[in-house]
C-alpha positions in Angstrom: 103.9 114.4 86.2 102.2 117.6 86.0 99.8 116.0 89.2 102.6 115.5 91.4 104.2 119.2 91.3 100.4 119.9 91.4 100.7 118.4 94.4 104.4 119.4 95.4 103.8 122.9 94.7 100.6 122.9 97.1 102.6 121.5 100.2 105.4 124.5 99.3 102.9 126.5 100.2 101.3 125.0 103.3 105.1 123.8 105.2 105.3 128.0 104.1 102.2 129.3 105.8 102.7 127.3 108.4 106.2 128.9 109.0 104.5 132.4 109.1 103.0 130.9 111.7 106.2 129.3 114.1 108.1 132.2 116.9 110.9 133.9 115.3 114.1 132.5 116.8 115.0 133.8 120.1 117.2 136.5 119.8 120.8 136.5 121.7 121.5 137.4 124.7 122.4 141.1 126.2 125.5 140.2 127.6 126.1 143.7 128.5 123.9 143.9 131.2 125.5 142.7 134.7 121.7 141.1 136.1 119.3 139.3 133.8 116.1 137.1 134.7 115.5 133.5 133.1 111.9 133.5 131.2 112.4 130.6 129.2 115.7 132.2 128.1 118.1 134.9 129.6 116.1 138.6 130.0 118.7 141.2 131.0 117.6 143.0 133.8 118.4 147.0 133.2 117.9 147.9 136.6 118.7 146.0 138.9 118.0 146.6 142.8 121.6 148.6 144.1 123.2 147.9 147.2 126.3 148.5 148.8 127.6 145.9 151.1 128.1 148.8 153.6 124.4 149.6 153.9 124.0 146.2 155.1 124.3 146.1 159.1 124.2 142.9 161.7 125.8 140.4 159.8 129.1 141.6 159.5 130.9 137.5 159.6 127.8 136.5 156.7 128.9 139.5 154.9 132.8 138.6 155.1 133.1 135.0 154.0 130.1 135.9 150.9 132.2 139.0 150.1 135.9 136.0 150.0 134.4 133.7 148.5 133.1 135.5 145.2 135.7 137.2 144.9 137.6 133.7 144.7 135.2 132.9 142.3 135.6 135.6 139.8 139.9 135.6 139.7 139.0 132.4 139.2 140.5 130.6 141.9 138.1 127.5 143.4 134.6 128.7 144.9 131.8 127.4 146.5 127.9 127.6 145.5 126.0 129.5 148.9 123.1 128.2 150.4 122.0 131.4 152.9 119.5 130.3 155.9 117.3 132.2 158.2 115.3 134.8 159.8 112.9 136.5 157.4 114.1 140.4 156.0 118.4 140.0 157.6 119.7 140.5 154.7 120.0 137.5 152.6 119.0 138.7 149.5 120.4 141.9 149.8 123.7 140.3 150.2 123.4 138.6 147.2 122.8 141.7 145.4 125.8 143.3 147.7 128.1 141.0 145.8 126.6 141.6 142.1 127.1 145.5 142.7 130.9 145.0 144.2 131.6 142.7 141.3 130.8 143.3 138.2 132.9 145.4 136.9 135.2 142.8 137.4 133.1 140.7 135.2 130.4 139.1 137.5 127.0 138.9 136.2 123.6 137.4 137.8 121.0 135.2 136.6 117.8 135.0 138.4 115.7 132.1 138.7 112.2 131.0 139.7 112.4 127.8 142.0 110.2 126.7 138.6 112.4 127.2 136.5 115.2 124.6 137.4 114.1 122.6 135.3 115.7 124.6 132.8 119.1 124.9 134.0 121.3 122.7 131.4 120.5 124.8 129.1 120.8 128.1 131.0 124.1 126.5 131.5 124.4 125.4 127.5 124.6 129.7 127.0 127.2 131.0 129.4 129.4 127.7 128.9 131.8 129.4 127.4 131.7 133.0 127.9 134.6 135.0 129.5 131.9 136.4 132.5 131.4 134.4 135.7 127.7 133.6 136.6 126.0 133.9 139.3 123.0 131.7 139.8 120.7 133.5 141.6 117.6 131.2 143.4 115.8 133.5 146.6 113.8 131.9 149.5 113.8 128.6 148.3 111.8 125.8 149.4 111.1 122.0 147.5 108.6 119.5 147.8 110.6 115.8 147.2 108.8 115.4 144.5 108.9 118.8 142.4 111.5 118.6 139.4 113.5 121.3 139.6 114.5 119.6 142.8 116.0 117.3 141.3 117.5 119.7 138.5 119.3 121.4 141.8 120.6 118.7 142.4 122.1 117.8 139.2 123.1 121.1 138.9 124.8 121.0 142.2 127.3 117.8 142.3 125.8 114.9 141.0 125.2 114.5 136.1 127.4 112.9 134.9 128.2 116.5 132.9 131.0 118.5 135.1 130.0 121.8 136.7 130.9 124.6 134.5 134.5 126.4 135.5 132.2 130.1 135.6 128.6 129.5 137.5 128.0 128.9 141.0 124.4 129.0 142.7 123.8 131.6 145.7 120.4 129.7 147.3 117.9 131.8 149.6 115.7 130.3 151.9 113.9 130.7 155.9 114.5 126.4 155.2 117.8 125.2 156.8 117.4 121.9 154.0 115.5 124.0 151.7 112.5 121.7 151.9 109.5 121.1 155.0 110.1 119.5 158.2 107.8 116.6 160.0 107.8 115.1 163.2 107.3 111.6 162.0 110.3 111.8 159.8 111.7 111.4 163.5 110.0 107.5 163.7 112.3 107.1 159.9 115.5 107.4 162.5 117.5 104.1 163.6 119.5 102.5 166.7 122.7 101.1 166.1 123.8 98.3 169.1 126.6 100.4 169.8 124.3 103.7 170.7 124.6 105.9 166.9 121.1 107.0 165.8 120.5 107.2 162.1 118.8 109.1 159.9 115.7 107.9 158.7 115.7 107.9 154.3 113.3 110.7 153.9 115.7 112.8 156.6 118.8 111.5 154.1 117.1 112.5 150.9 116.4 116.6 152.4 120.0 117.0 154.1 121.3 115.3 150.8 120.9 118.7 148.7 121.5 121.0 150.8 125.0 119.7 151.8 125.4 120.4 148.5 126.1 123.2 148.6 129.7 123.9 150.1 129.2 126.8 152.0 126.4 127.6 154.7 125.5 131.4 156.2 123.1 131.3 158.5 121.0 134.1 159.6 119.4 134.9 163.1 116.8 137.5 164.5 118.1 141.1 166.0 118.4 142.0 169.2 117.4 145.6 170.0 120.6 147.3 170.0 121.1 146.0 166.2 117.7 146.9 165.2 118.4 150.5 166.4 121.4 150.9 164.9 120.5 150.2 161.6 117.8 152.0 162.5 120.4 155.1 162.7 122.4 153.7 159.5 119.4 154.4 157.2 118.3 157.2 158.9 121.6 159.2 157.8 121.6 157.3 154.5 118.1 159.2 153.0 118.8 162.1 155.6 121.5 163.1 153.5 119.1 161.7 149.8 116.2 163.8 151.2 118.5 166.6 151.8 115.9 166.5 154.8 116.2 168.2 158.3 118.6 166.4 160.8 117.0 162.5 160.4 118.6 161.9 164.1 115.8 163.2 166.7 115.3 162.2 170.4 112.3 160.7 170.3 113.2 158.8 167.4 114.4 155.2 168.7 110.6 155.3 170.7 109.3 155.3 167.1 111.5 152.7 165.5 110.6 150.4 168.7 107.0 151.4 168.0 106.9 150.7 164.3 109.0 147.3 164.9 106.4 145.8 167.6 103.5 146.2 164.8 105.2 144.5 162.4 105.9 142.3 165.3 109.6 141.5 163.8 113.3 143.1 164.4 115.3 142.8 160.9 116.8 144.9 158.5 113.8 144.7 156.3 111.4 146.1 159.2 114.8 149.4 159.7 115.2 150.2 156.5 111.3 150.2 156.5 110.8 152.8 159.6 113.6 155.2 157.9 111.8 155.3 154.8 108.5 156.8 156.5 110.0 158.4 159.1 112.3 160.4 157.3 109.8 161.0 154.3 107.5 162.2 156.8 110.5 165.1 158.5 111.8 166.8 154.4 112.2 169.7 154.2 108.7 171.0 152.1 
């Protein structure tokens, strides 16, 4: 008996040492935050990027659609997952941040999830399913190869899992690719022709479409023409000029500089206009 007691005592001591090496249990999320990042747990973003929907120029149709969808969602009415695709720098990500700023006081929350962490979507859903807030899972600049595990996880979360999607969660994703995956010329060879002349896409194409079509609302973004680009430049020159108390931002020659800036960048986009305005106002600020 003495030997058994000694063995048990040693095992208890060994277990205590092993327990000390284990990581501490994760602290519960700070539900007072309005934005989170997923890093194996919900980490609050204490200073989220705040942007007003009114500051987003040249995308009025897309703005109205996502604002309407989000308003339905925070009101507890049916709403759709949203896929925003198209030209870079045209306001896709800013639009998602803008609806957070507009509806945060009504209980909207944003969870940013990287592509590689999409396999954790079931864990995220378990965390928020009984919360009173309304959550948007935000996947920015999303694209996949079909073999990636996050691809299957996203498909299941959107529509296809045995577990129903919670009523307090939607997924908003941005991508430069309409179907979120690379499209190759060889895939056209998989298409088949029916006897009545119809063309049926091959299996690879069908697989790609099956992911994007799970988003109920598609919003497309296109490169800005010169007038739209200059209008966005003028907006930000006025906004930043007032903020920095600079000399009047609008001068006769700013348009020429704005066009030259866009030519050097090889793009006329909202992002390029914002960057030009920051440079211009910074150079002409008083003091």
